C-alpha angles and dihedrals in degrees: 000000000000115000115240115216123227088245091058091047090047092055093042103044109018112082106246122224096192140014090244112048115173085245101193115148104229119197104177144010131197131168108324094340136092123192127205132213092266093055097256116145123219132191111230107231095175105040093230088303096317094315102109099056091151093039132256128310099001104190093226091054091048090050091050091051093049094046093050094044089054091052100044141315121191114007109159143333114306118281102024107088126045103247115187098215091056094044095046094045094047090049093051094045093052092049087064096045134074115282094256092058095071105125124069129200108192119211136177096255147358092264090056089049087057091050092050093047091051091054092044093052093050093044095048098044100031088221129131108214132080125188121215136164141247114266090018118148119195100153139296104264118110098267095040089046089055088061093047112117100216125082096203090068096040107044097077091058104046138164091067130166116312124227097050113136116194127204140171112279112245097013128115099230089088091067094073091054095057103096147129092300094055117101097182148344112229116202137158107236085223115014110240111188095042087069104278100307121184120203123224108276092230091052094060089049091052091050091051092048092051090047091052092048091054100037090247121150118239110214115194118196112213096160089126102017098053135092099050097307093125096043099270127066090253121023092221089069088073091057100046090235129126118203125220089221126022124202120210135177138122103060092025092089098046089235096326124100109272139136135169145190114209128196141139121303089242093056095039093051089067087080091063100077146019083058109021110220089029090176123018139173133178101210102021111127092016107197094234091050091047091049090052093045093047092053093045091050091051090051090050093050096044098042126073095248107115101045094062094050095097091049089053090048087059089052089055090050092049098043101041101049102085098093123074089201093069139057124202124220116188141185105175113298089349123088150148128221109213118210129197092244136027093228091053090053092049091050092051091048091053090047092050090053090048087052093052102266122117114215139139144187134265125260095235096027108047089165090063125086115221121238121182112128122179111284089238091070114123123231090250092051090048091051088050090052091051090048090056091049092050091045091051092050090050092049093049093046090049091050092050095044 
């Protein structure tokens, strides 16, 4: 009987999301490195899409997972039993957030955090409309997709939710639309899938002021931007703005599936009645995921990983400025490298992978190469990463010359 490879089984039985998956069979991951079935080692330039902020397979996180799994895993639907990993993690998160963000609803993912926050905003305000922005990405489920600011990704799934008003990110024309019919404004503090785009600081403040004047909730999505990625624990700290609801995911679980929407106890309590169980999830806040996330968050807070981010941002700027064909956009240890053509970017990505560096593109900026290595990366390792990128660009340009 002919042996069937894992690659063949992958293509046959795993639902594919594109015609060109990276398709490498990985067998282990540690720190900033991934290793495949043939023994080749790769540097992880994107941290599993901003998940592995403290790197892969941290032994303390693994120990926390094993210890919790040995005690108990799933017990009951979310919110009924007192489960220590949830309680301890929520308590630690809120200690490092503004006073009004004191109540955590754990979910399975960032997209589910978006869904919960949409329901919460409508339930608390009693209003029908939500404002979002072009090139926004808040997840791919139906509600989150309704907020997505790109028609290419939405058109195949219409009709979507009504009452979603879309505006240009960073521009003032949104201010006139924030009124007594608006439940919430959803915005990424730093837009991720448009290629790491920061808004003007004064714009975010004007949006917050207009929301406050009209009793509208400001929801900031830091699913990708959070946990030190931008140079501060929370990106909104750099804008002197405090959200009414905060969305978290990606690095929240320390490598395990976990998301959260966080608000005040007053706002969150509106999900308790009329109807009772106004938002419910079976596996949200899974105790093993919370144990992993709690330990990873402690490591992040106790280690010297966030303070050097701006220094590492300067290294990116210094090392990736030698080609006239590209333009670098940065937000801490998070960046995009914009190429003149999408095909050129794709070719460089493939060459980087061939040269032992895992990277990818952005949903709304396919001509941008993604850069978001684990925060634990050393300066020398970061310079080595940049060297591989520059080498790959040179090789592709030489091939096409």
